[in-house]
N, C-alpha and C positions, 0 to 999 in steps of 0.2 A: 815369489817375485822372482826368482832367480831362471827360470822357463822362460821368462820373458827377455831377457840379456842373453845375447851370443856367444859362445863362448870364448870370442876375444875380449867382448865385453867386460865377462865374469874377470878374465886373465888380468883386464886393466884394473878395475876396481878391486883385487883380491890383492895387488905388488904396487901399485901405487902408493906407497907410505913414506914417499923422501921428500927433501925440500921439493924439488922441482919434478914434476910429473908431464911427459909428455906423452900424446895419443899421435900420431902422425901417420900421412901415406895416402890413399886414393881416395877418391872424391864417393861419395856414398857407401863410407865401408862401416859405418855404425860410432866414428871416434867423437864426435860429438855428444850421442846419450850418453855413450861411457862413461866420458867426463863430467859431465852435468849429474851422473849418478853416484859416483864419485864425489863428488866438490860437495852436493848434498848431503849426504853420509857425514862429511868431514863438518860442515856447518851446524848438523845437530850435535857434533860432539866436541865446538870450538867454545871456548871456556868467556869470549866475549864478541864485543860485535866491529872488530877488527875486519873486515869482511866486504871483499871488494869485487864485482865482475866487469870487464873491460872487453870492450869489443874492438874492432877498426874503426866503427862509429857508434854514436848512442844509438841510432836505429838501427845497426847492425847487429848487436849484443838483444836488441829485445827480440828483433826479428827470428833470429836463429840460437838463442838459449832461451830468455827468460819464457818467450812466448811457448815452447815447448814443456814447460815446467808448470803454466797456468791456468793453458787452455786445453781440457781434454779431447780425450781423439774420440771415433766413431766407435761405435758400440760394437762388440764382439775382436777390437782393435786392440792389438798387444801395446799395454802402455807401461813402460820401467818405471815410467815417474810418475805415475800416481799414487804410490804412498808419501810421496810428499805434497800433492797438491792441497789437500783441504787444510794445510796448516801454510799456506800462501797467499799473500795478500801482496799486488803490483800497487806501489802510489806513485800514480801517474806524473805527480804535480810534482813530488820531491825525485822523481825516477829512483826509488828506491824498492828492493823487494824485501817483505818482511815473511821471515819464517818463523813461524812461532814466536820467543822475544827475540830473536837476533832481526839486525837491520843490515842488510846487504846493499851499500852503494854500487853505482854503475856509475862509466863514463866510456866514452869513445877516443881511443887513443891518437886520433888526426881529427878530433873536434876542437876548435879555439878553447883555451883554460883548462888542457888535459895536463900538460905539463903542473898546471896553477893550483889542481883538484888535488894530484895525489902528492905533490912533495911536501913534503913534512911529517906526511902521516906514515903509520904502522903496518903493513899488511898480517894480520893473521891466518888469513885465507885470502887466493886470487884464483879466479878463473878468468883463462883469458881465452876469446875464440878469436880464431884465424891470426893468432900472435904473429906469422912470417910477415902482414903486412903493416906490422908496424912499424913507427919509426924509430932505429937504434938506441935515439938518446931514450924514449919513452921504456924500450924494454930493460936497458941498463938501469933508468930510474925504478922500474919494478922490481927488480933483482936485489935491489939496494933494501927496498922500502919491507921484503923479508924479515926482519931484522931478531922475531918474537923465538925461544928457543923451539914453538911448536906450529911458525912460521909454512905454511906450505902453497905452492902453487901447481895447479892442474889446466891443463892447456891440450889443446885439438886445431892441427894444421895442415894444411896442402903443403907440400913440400918448396922448397925455393931453390937459388942458388945453392951450391955445397961449401962455400964459404959464409954463407948466414951466420949472425948469431944463434940462432936457433937449434941450428943442425952442428957449430962447438958444444952448444949443452948437449944432444943427441948423441955427441962421441965420445962426451965427458961419461955418459950413462955406459955407453960401449963398454968405454976402457975403466967400467967398475969404478968410477966416483960413487963412490956412498950418497953424497947430495941430491943425485939424478940417477931418473927412471925414464924409461921412453918405451914404447912398444908400438910397431908398424902395422897398418891396416891395409888390407886390400879390398876388394870387389868382394871376392869370394869371401870374407869376414863377415858380411851380412847375410843372414840366409835367408829374407827375405825379398832377394833381388832376383825376379828372374834371367834366365838368360836371355834372352831376348831383349830386354834393356840396359844387361853388360853388354851387349853388343852393339846395343844404340851407341852408348856414351863411348866404345872404344871405336867407332866409326867415325863419330862426329869430332875425334881430337889428331892434330898432326903434333909432328917435332917434337918442342920441348913441353906443349902442353897435353901432349900423348902419353911423356915419360911420367911428369910430375903428379897428371890428374888420375891417367890409368894404373899404369905403374907403381907409382907412389915412388920414386926418384926423385933425390935432391942432385939436380944436374943444372949445368951452365943451358942459357940461353945463345944458339952459335947459329951460324950460318941460315939458310935462305928462311923466311918465316910460312911464307905459303909452299911448302917444297914439293906438296901435292899439285899442284896447278898444272892444266894441260888446257891450252888452249881448245885442241879437240873435246873437251869435257864441258869446260866453264864460259866459254866464249859462244853465240848464239849467231845469227844474222840475222834473225827481228824477235819483240818479244814473243813468246813462250805461251802467255793467253791475254784476253782480255782483260785490263786494269781496272779494278775496282777504283783506286784513287791514285795518287802519286806523293813521294815527299821527295825531299830536295835536302842534299846534305852541301855546307858550306863550308871553304876553307879558305879564310880572308888571306892576302899578302899585300904587301907593298912592297918592300926590300925581297919577295919573294913571290913565285908564281900565284894565280888565286886560281882559285878551283870551284866549280858545282857538279854537280851530279846528280841527274833526275833519275827517278828510283819508280817502277813500277809496282804495286803491291796487288795481290787478287790472296783473298782469305784463304780459299778455297772453300768456302762456305755452302759454294754450287756443284761442286766437282764431287764425284763418287765417295772421293779418299780422303775430303776434308783438308788437304794438305797444302798450305799457305805458301806463297811462292813471291819471290822478289828478283826483279833484274833493274839491271843497271841501262836505261834507254838513252838517254844522250849523257853528252859532258859539255858544259863551258870548262874553259883553260885559256886564260891569259899569263905568258908569261911577258915581261916589259921587256928583260933579256932580249930574247929575239923579234920581238915586236917591235923592238924601237923604240917604246914611250910606254910612262907609265899613265894609267886610267886614274879618275878622281873615285872618292865613294859616289860620290853621285851618277857619274858615269856608270859605276861598276852595277849599280841600283837598275837605273836604268834596261842597262844590259840585259838583267834578270828578268826584269816586269816584263820586256818585249818578248824573251825567252822561254817563258813560262805561261804566256797566254792563251794560248791553247790548250794547258793540259789542269785538272781538276787538283789541285795540289792541297791538300789536306796539312802540312806542318812543312816548314824551312827548320831546318835543325844547322846553326850557326857557332862556329868556332867561338867559345866565351870569354874570347879575351878579344872581342871586333867587337868593345863597346861603341864604337863611333858610327861604324859599319852598323850595326843593329838601329839605331835613332835612323839614320837614312832610309833602313827597310823601311823604317815602320811609318816615314814619311811616304813613300810609295804605297802605304797602305795595306804593306805584308805585317804578322805579328810573328816573326821568329822566334825559336825554342832555344835556352841556350843550351846547348848540347853538352853531353856526359863525356868528359877528357878523361877517363880512365882507359888509357893506353893498353893496359896488358887485356883485359877483359874486353876490350871493342875488339881488339884482336884475335882473342878465344871468341867473340861473338861472330865475326867474320867466318872463320873457319868451321866453326860450328853450320853455319848455313850452307856454307858450301859444299861440303862433306855431305850434308843430308838431301842436297841435290833440290837445297832450297833458293838458292842466290846464285847469279846467272849474269853476266853484261855483254853487254850488244857489241860487233865487230866495230860498230863507229867511233865506240870510245876507247879512243890509240892509246889515248895519254895514260888511262886510270889501266889500262893492258899492260902496257911496258911498268909502270909502276909494281903494279901484283907482282909481274915475273923478278923486278929487280931487289924486291923490298928483303933486307935485313936486319940479322942483330948487330949491334954494332960491337964488336972485341974489345973496345976499351971500356965501354960499360961494364960488359961482363968482368972483367980483370980487376974491376972494382966491386965487383959483387952487386951489380943490381941487371936489371932488364931493360934496356930502348934501344928500339929499331931504332941503325944509321937514319940521320938528318938529312938525307939526300933523297931527292927525286921522291919526295912523298905526299903533296900536295889532296892527288884527285883522292889517293887511296884515304889519308887525315879526312876528306870530306867525306866517301861511302860510308868510314868508320863513326864519323859523329851520329849522320842518321839513322843505320842501321842496331848500331848499339841502343841509340836512345830512346826510336820508336821499338825496339823489343830487346830491352835490355838486360834479361836475364838470359844465361846458356844453360843454366842449370834450374830450373823455375822450382820454385817450395812444394807445389803441387805436380810436379813432375809424374806422369803415367810411368810404372814400373813394367808394365807389360800386361799386367793382370787385371789392372782397372781401377785399382785402388791407389790414392795420395800417396804419396813416400813418407811421408809427413803422419801420415794418419797410424802409418806402422811403427812410429817412434825412431825411426834411422835416419840419419844425417852422415 
């Protein structure tokens, strides 16, 4: 079984014997499988069933971790977790993983009721996926639950800001605190990644996302968000292809500007390289401070109806907080979709699509272009230890983020091709 693990994974498994054990660093470097293997070893030896697996949400803990344990890989594909699989049963209704005589409870840190689920519990073992995304109150509570003499926590994460609670744990390990262990992973620690795939990840990232997700650095989010943006590269005079269909993003504003973007989509199915492409073809922008009056929901809905009439619009992705406007659009015959308002991942998605040469902006979208060029991280938020864009002149960019991220949500899809034609998850590496 050892020959199915990378040297860095074996190093983590061998040395992660402290109360808190953190694998951190680049995406796709093998952190998840290494920590899962070590966690399942510890489950085998645990004297009780005070065992928890925790994710950002209950969905992500299943997709990112439990699925790797219970689902077999393709024939001939290295699968180090297969040693545990015959003894595992997923109890979907109870959201429990059974391993031999052990019961492993699961919960999402951001799920409603997460605090109530773990409050008052004692953890002998905890596996924490994406722990840097948890609310700090949940991290503190998990820490206090590790109260047995044999209690241990195993976690994998991508880096966040340098004052993050988990970075403090990493620093304790660096300073030889006997309760903490850490190991830093890079893409080069995953022997199953081909160089072309690593290069594709490198070129798809920029700024803070390059430093955190590619280099595996703990760093502040600062400066221009789209620091690579050049009009000569990303602004086009006309649509680059014929659209198969269109999607729309809407940022609803009453006190601020109202913005909508019309995005052409060509899936690439009739193109030799099969490369999908998106472009912002038109924008609708109403700033009542400039125009001198505000419009009603009915007027905005009527404007959108007339604006979109010539186009085969497949989906409208709407600001999820705009409940009243959603009803107005429904009265006009539209079926708007609540957009995914995950700002951080949405920005990563826009960056990835642009740097891959898959997202462009037509030159008539002057408000959107201006916003892309002026979009910056909020330095005050960075000082407080969290990432947030400065909330000014961001209405068209929010509309774009809603549409692109919700329509194509995953920057690193679980079954992304690694350049060799095999799904990365089938290699057992994340």
